[in-house]
C-alpha positions as CSV (number, residue, x, y, z in Angstrom):
1,M,11.6,7.1,-8.1
2,F,9.7,7.3,-4.8
3,E,7.2,9.9,-6.2
4,S,6.4,7.7,-9.3
5,I,5.9,4.6,-7.2
6,L,3.6,6.5,-4.9
7,K,1.7,7.9,-7.8
8,R,1.1,4.3,-9.2
9,I,0.1,3.1,-5.7
10,R,-2.4,5.8,-5.3
11,E,-3.9,5.3,-8.7
12,K,-4.4,1.6,-8.0
13,V,-6.0,2.3,-4.7
14,R,-8.3,4.8,-6.2
15,M,-9.3,2.3,-8.8
16,R,-9.7,-0.4,-6.4
17,Q,-7.1,-2.5,-8.3
18,Y,-5.4,-4.2,-5.4
19,V,-5.5,-7.5,-3.4
20,V,-4.8,-8.1,0.3
21,T,-3.7,-11.7,0.5
22,L,-3.4,-13.8,3.7
23,H,0.4,-13.7,3.2
24,A,0.3,-10.0,3.0
25,E,-1.7,-9.7,6.4
26,E,1.0,-12.0,8.0
27,E,3.9,-10.2,6.5
28,M,2.5,-6.8,8.0
29,D,3.7,-8.1,11.3
30,S,7.2,-9.1,10.3
31,I,10.5,-7.5,9.4
32,T,11.7,-8.5,5.9
33,A,14.4,-7.2,3.5
34,E,11.7,-6.1,0.9
35,W,10.9,-2.4,0.3
36,K,7.6,-1.5,2.3
37,Y,5.7,1.6,1.9
38,L,3.2,2.9,4.5
39,I,0.7,5.4,3.1
40,T,-1.7,7.3,5.4
41,G,-4.5,9.5,4.2
42,K,-8.2,10.0,4.0
43,T,-10.8,8.2,1.9
44,F,-13.2,10.1,-0.3
45,N,-15.7,10.0,2.6
46,G,-13.3,11.3,5.1
47,R,-12.4,8.1,6.9
48,D,-8.7,7.5,7.8
49,I,-6.9,4.9,5.8
50,V,-3.6,3.2,6.1
51,I,-2.0,1.1,3.4
52,I,1.1,-1.1,3.6
53,T,2.5,-2.3,0.3
54,V,5.6,-4.3,-0.9
55,Y,7.0,-2.9,-4.1
56,V,8.4,-5.5,-6.5
57,E,9.9,-4.6,-9.8
């Protein structure tokens, strides 16, 4: 399951199909019961990138 979720998240990031809400920014600093994924990597131009996402089915 994790691999398929990661694949979908990567696809959305590459296609720039994501939104960072004010609530998301606030939640990044808190501990909740939701599943959160931290993804690190490099952008196409070589810059470091970190993505935190909450997966909701």
